[in-house]
C-alpha positions as CSV (number, residue, x, y, z in Angstrom):
1,M,-2.1,-18.5,-33.0
2,H,-1.7,-14.7,-33.3
3,T,-4.4,-14.0,-30.8
4,L,-2.8,-16.3,-28.2
5,V,0.5,-14.4,-28.0
6,P,-0.9,-11.0,-27.0
7,T,-3.1,-12.7,-24.4
8,L,-0.1,-14.5,-22.8
9,V,2.0,-11.3,-22.8
10,A,-0.9,-9.4,-21.2
11,T,-1.3,-12.0,-18.4
12,L,2.3,-12.4,-17.5
13,P,2.5,-9.1,-15.5
14,T,-0.7,-10.0,-13.8
15,V,0.6,-13.4,-12.8
16,R,3.9,-11.9,-11.6
17,L,2.0,-9.4,-9.5
18,C,-0.2,-12.1,-8.0
19,L,2.8,-14.2,-7.2
20,I,4.7,-11.3,-5.6
21,F,1.6,-10.4,-3.5
22,I,1.2,-14.0,-2.3
23,I,4.9,-14.3,-1.3
24,V,4.9,-11.0,0.5
25,F,1.7,-11.8,2.3
26,L,3.0,-15.2,3.5
27,I,6.3,-13.7,4.7
28,V,4.5,-10.9,6.6
29,R,2.0,-13.3,8.1
30,L,4.7,-15.7,9.3
31,S,6.8,-13.0,10.7
32,I,3.9,-11.4,12.6
33,K,2.6,-14.7,13.9
34,R,6.0,-15.8,15.2
35,S,7.1,-12.5,16.7
36,H,4.6,-12.4,19.5
37,L,4.3,-16.0,20.5
38,L,6.1,-17.7,23.4
39,P,8.3,-20.7,22.6
40,L,6.1,-23.8,22.5
41,P,7.0,-27.4,23.3
42,P,7.8,-29.8,20.4
43,G,5.3,-32.1,19.0
44,P,4.3,-34.2,16.0
45,F,3.0,-32.7,12.8
46,G,-0.6,-33.3,12.0
47,V,-2.9,-33.1,9.1
48,P,-4.3,-29.6,8.3
49,V,-7.7,-29.0,9.9
50,L,-7.8,-32.4,11.6
51,G,-4.4,-32.1,13.5
52,F,-3.2,-35.3,15.1
53,L,-6.7,-36.8,15.4
54,P,-6.3,-39.4,12.6
55,F,-3.2,-40.9,14.2
56,L,-4.5,-41.3,17.8
57,G,-6.3,-44.6,17.5
58,Q,-9.6,-45.3,19.2
59,N,-8.8,-47.9,21.8
60,Y,-5.3,-47.1,22.8
61,F,-5.2,-43.3,23.2
62,H,-3.1,-43.4,26.3
63,I,-0.5,-45.6,24.7
64,T,-0.2,-43.2,21.8
65,L,0.4,-40.3,24.2
66,T,3.0,-42.4,26.1
67,D,4.8,-43.1,22.9
68,L,4.8,-39.5,22.0
69,S,6.3,-38.6,25.4
70,K,9.1,-41.0,24.7
71,R,9.8,-39.3,21.4
72,F,9.3,-35.6,22.4
73,G,9.9,-35.5,26.1
74,P,7.6,-35.1,29.1
75,I,6.0,-31.9,27.8
76,Y,4.8,-31.8,24.2
77,Q,2.0,-30.4,22.1
78,I,-0.5,-32.0,19.7
79,F,-3.3,-30.5,17.7
80,L,-6.8,-32.0,18.1
81,G,-8.6,-30.4,15.2
82,N,-7.6,-26.8,15.3
83,K,-7.0,-26.8,19.1
84,R,-3.5,-26.9,20.5
85,I,-3.2,-29.3,23.4
86,V,-0.2,-29.3,25.6
87,V,0.4,-32.6,27.2
88,I,2.3,-33.1,30.5
89,N,3.4,-36.7,31.0
90,D,5.5,-36.6,34.2
91,T,4.0,-36.8,37.6
92,N,6.4,-34.4,39.2
93,I,5.8,-31.7,36.6
94,I,2.0,-32.3,36.9
95,R,2.2,-31.7,40.7
96,E,4.3,-28.6,40.3
97,A,2.0,-27.3,37.6
98,F,-1.2,-27.8,39.7
99,R,0.2,-25.7,42.4
100,L,0.2,-22.7,40.1
101,Q,-2.8,-20.5,39.6
102,V,-2.4,-20.6,35.8
103,F,-3.3,-24.2,35.6
104,S,-6.4,-24.0,37.9
105,G,-8.9,-23.1,35.1
106,R,-10.6,-25.1,32.4
107,P,-10.3,-24.4,28.7
108,D,-13.1,-22.4,27.1
109,T,-14.3,-25.0,24.6
110,E,-17.8,-26.0,23.3
111,L,-17.6,-29.2,25.5
112,T,-16.9,-27.3,28.7
113,K,-19.8,-24.9,27.9
114,I,-22.2,-27.9,27.4
115,L,-21.0,-29.5,30.7
116,Q,-21.4,-26.2,32.6
117,G,-24.9,-25.6,31.1
118,Y,-24.0,-22.4,29.2
119,G,-23.9,-20.4,32.4
120,M,-27.4,-21.4,33.5
């Protein structure tokens, strides 16, 4: 019993220091991350690492996206894995977007690299 008390007293400052470090780290990380980002469209929450993938369904993917547009509006975001996907679900907005140079490219993903033959 007597040896347990000094051990607990010695670890309390260490535990406090670790907790303070973790809290400061998270606050700094969140403030830096949010300070340089543009406002993003709303969207559903997903599972960490998997994003919204478990909730999509295999056969009725388009119906799930349509239901999400009724809930979040014609422009919303979902995460498929760790990739943010912005979904546009309005024909007029799609036409307007495709007129802009910004929307003329393809995303740089592993799938597009495979389809393009890795530049060969």
